[in-house]
N, C-alpha and C positions, 0 to 999 in steps of 0.2 A: 690254681696258679701253676705256672711252669717253674720247675726248679731244676737246675743243672749244675753239676760239680764235676767238670772234666775240661780238658784242653779243647775248647771249642770256640768258635768266633761267631756269635750271633749277630747278624747284620741285617739291616733293612736299607735299601732294597737289595735283591740279589743281582742287580745292575740294570734291569729295565726301569723305565720311569715309573715312579710310584706316586699316586695322589690319594688323599683321603685314607691313610693307613693309621691304625691304632694298635700300639703295643702296650699292653696293660698287665700289671700284676705278675711280673716275672722276677725270678731270682737266679742270677748266674754267679758262680763262684769259681775262682782259679781258672780263668780263661787263658788261652795261650797268647792272646794279643789284646787289642782293645776289647772291652766287654760289650758295650753297646755302641754301634756305629751306624751313621747314615753315609752311605757311599753314593752320593748323588752325581759326582763328577760334574759334567756340564748339562745334565738332564733337567735341572730345576725342579727337584722333588718339592712337592707342596702338600700342605695339610697333613703332615706327618706328626703324630703325637705319641710320645713315650710317657707313660704315667705309672705312678705307684710301683716302681721297680727298684731292685737292689742289685748293685754290682760290687763284688768283693774280690780283692786280690787279683787284679788284671795282670796279664803279661807273664805268666809262669813259664811258658815255653822259651821265652827270651828274657830271663830274669835280669833285672837291673838295666835292661836296654830298651825294651819297647812294650808299650801297653798302658792305657789309661782307662778309667771307668767309662767315659763317654767321649767319643771322637766324631767329628764330621769331616767329610771330604767333598764338600759342595752340596748346595741345596738352595731352594728359594724360600721355603717356609717350614719351620719345625717348632714344636713346643716340647719341653721336657718338664713334666709336672711331678713334683714330689719324688725326686730321684734320690736314693741313698747310695753314696759312694764310700766304700771302705777300702782304703789303699795303704800300703806300707809307707813308712818314711824311710827312704833309701839312704844308706850311709856311703856307698861307693857306686853310684850309677855309672854305666858305660856310655860315653858320649857318642853321638852320631858322627862318624868320620867325615861325612859330607858337609857338616856344618860346624867345623871346629872353631873355637873361640867366639861363638855367638850364643845368645840365650837359647836359640833354637836347637842347640846340640843335645838337649835333654828330651828324650822321647818316652820316658817311663815315669809314671807316678809323680807328676809335678803339679797336678791340679785335678779337680773333679771333671771338668769339661775342657777339651782342647779342640780348637777349630782350625783344621789344617787347610792349606792351599795346594797340597801335593795331590798326585793321582788325578790330574785334570780337573781339580775342584774349581767350581765357579760359584760365586756368591753375587748374583747379578743385582743391579740397582733395584731397590725396593725389597730386598730380602729381609726376612725377620726370623730371629731366633729368640724364643721366649724361654726363660728359666724361671719356673714358677714353683718356688720352694725346693729345698734340698737339704740333705744331711751329709756332711763331709767329715769323715771320721778315719782314724787309724784302724788297724785290724782288731784292736781291743774295744772299739766303739767309743773312744775318746774323741771329742770334736776338735777338728782343726779350726783355728780362729784367724780371721784376717789380720788381727793385731800382732799375731805371732809369725805371719807369713811375709812374703815379699810381693811388691806390687808390679803388675803388668807383664813381667816375664821372669823366668828363673834367672838367678845370677849366673854369669859365665862360669865362674868357679863355684861348683855346687856347695851350697851352705845348708842343705837339708830342710829348707823352708818351702812350704807349699805356696803356689802362686795364686794371687787374687787380682782382679781387674775391675775397674769401675765401668759399669754398663752404660749404654746410651742414655738411660733414664736416671743415672746417678747412684745406683745401688752397687755396692761392692759385693762381688760374687766370685766363687771359686772357678775361674776360667782364665785361659789366655789364648792368644792368637800368635803362633810362632812368626816372628818378623821376617824370617827368610822365606816363608811360604806365601804369604798373602799381603799384598800392598795395594794402595790406591783405591779405585772405585769398586774393586772386587772384595772389599772388606766385609766380613760378616757384621750385620747390624744386630746387636744383642741387647735385649731388655730383660731386666731381672726383677723378681718380686720375691721377697723372703717368706 
């Protein structure tokens, strides 16, 4: 397995269109930005699978401001299977100055998975994002629970609660879609299985 403990930004793809990619059994800790990311933009990445991987303490180069365990920026089809996200509970996060007074102002450690519409991201009609099992924990390994969190988007005034959303198939999972980024037919279609 790959193990990394440094300010690095492991992403797939490196920007050309990627299909049929498998990222498996990796461990990244203390990354400078998002830990695992799919930067598909408008290239419609498909058959991309991340599995059995661990992300710990994202965003250390921009502390309290930017970085989540898993982020996407456009794709057509991806699966995240058995992903562990260990992220801190922030007490004083720094808001994004371009999204003041909206739930999208929080860009760091708000959920395990965040599906952005920025950086030319496209989620075309028929897109599918599968979340198949996850472990969502604080840095000490204590599980975050949906019953202790907030639903659909972080609160405008930070309350320290992690965000959970109901997937297309009715399962509550640790993700959110920033409302300032993605709207209408370009919405990510997320199905989740615990």
